[in-house]
C-alpha positions as CSV (number, residue, x, y, z in Angstrom):
1,M,5.5,19.7,-26.6
2,E,3.8,15.9,-26.3
3,N,1.2,14.9,-23.9
4,I,2.8,12.5,-21.2
5,K,0.3,9.8,-20.0
6,V,-0.4,9.5,-17.0
7,K,-0.7,6.2,-15.6
8,E,-2.9,6.0,-12.5
9,K,-2.9,3.8,-10.0
10,S,-6.1,2.1,-8.3
11,A,-6.0,2.6,-4.7
12,V,-7.5,-0.6,-2.6
13,G,-8.4,-0.8,1.0
14,G,-7.1,-3.9,2.6
15,V,-6.2,-5.1,6.5
16,I,-2.6,-5.6,7.9
17,I,-2.1,-9.4,8.8
18,E,2.1,-9.7,9.1
19,A,5.0,-7.1,9.3
20,F,8.3,-8.0,8.1
21,P,11.8,-5.6,8.4
22,N,12.4,-2.4,6.4
23,T,8.6,-1.4,6.8
24,L,7.4,-4.0,4.2
25,F,4.1,-5.4,5.3
26,K,1.5,-8.1,3.8
27,I,-1.7,-7.1,3.3
28,K,-5.3,-8.7,3.1
29,L,-6.9,-7.0,0.1
30,D,-10.9,-6.0,0.4
31,N,-12.2,-6.2,-3.1
32,D,-11.1,-10.0,-4.0
33,G,-9.2,-11.1,-0.4
34,S,-5.8,-11.4,-2.2
35,E,-3.0,-10.8,0.0
36,T,0.3,-8.6,-1.3
37,L,3.0,-7.1,-0.2
38,A,3.4,-3.3,0.2
39,Y,5.5,-0.9,2.0
40,L,5.0,2.3,3.3
41,S,5.0,6.0,1.3
42,G,7.5,8.5,2.3
43,K,5.0,10.8,3.9
44,M,4.2,7.9,6.1
45,R,8.1,7.5,6.9
46,M,8.8,11.2,7.1
47,N,5.7,11.7,9.6
48,R,6.4,8.8,11.8
49,I,3.4,7.3,11.3
50,R,2.9,3.9,13.3
51,V,1.0,1.0,11.5
52,L,0.5,-2.2,13.2
53,I,-1.1,-5.7,12.4
54,G,-4.7,-5.6,12.2
55,D,-4.8,-2.0,11.2
56,K,-6.9,-0.9,7.9
57,V,-5.3,0.5,5.4
58,V,-5.4,2.4,1.6
59,V,-3.1,0.7,-0.6
60,E,-2.0,1.7,-4.0
61,L,-1.4,-1.5,-6.2
62,D,1.1,-1.2,-9.4
63,E,-0.2,-2.0,-12.7
64,Y,1.8,-4.4,-13.0
65,G,1.3,-7.0,-10.2
66,G,4.4,-5.6,-7.9
67,K,4.5,-4.0,-4.5
68,G,1.9,-2.0,-3.3
69,R,2.3,1.4,-1.5
70,I,0.6,2.1,2.0
71,V,-0.9,5.8,1.6
72,K,-2.7,6.5,3.7
73,R,-4.0,4.2,7.7
74,N,-7.2,4.1,9.1
């Protein structure tokens, strides 16, 4: 079989600055101060982990510049 190239996503810290419906959040990233949209990961939804404005989170960014995925709350 052929080796499939696995693309790794970059994990970046950030702070939630705004909350939208359907577990969508606006996040200010720590690395360059830019803002991006991110959604909760499936494990965080399944375990009902609450995320509020001002929380520090870890976000996996899409390499193409789409939405990020919140994977951890600090």
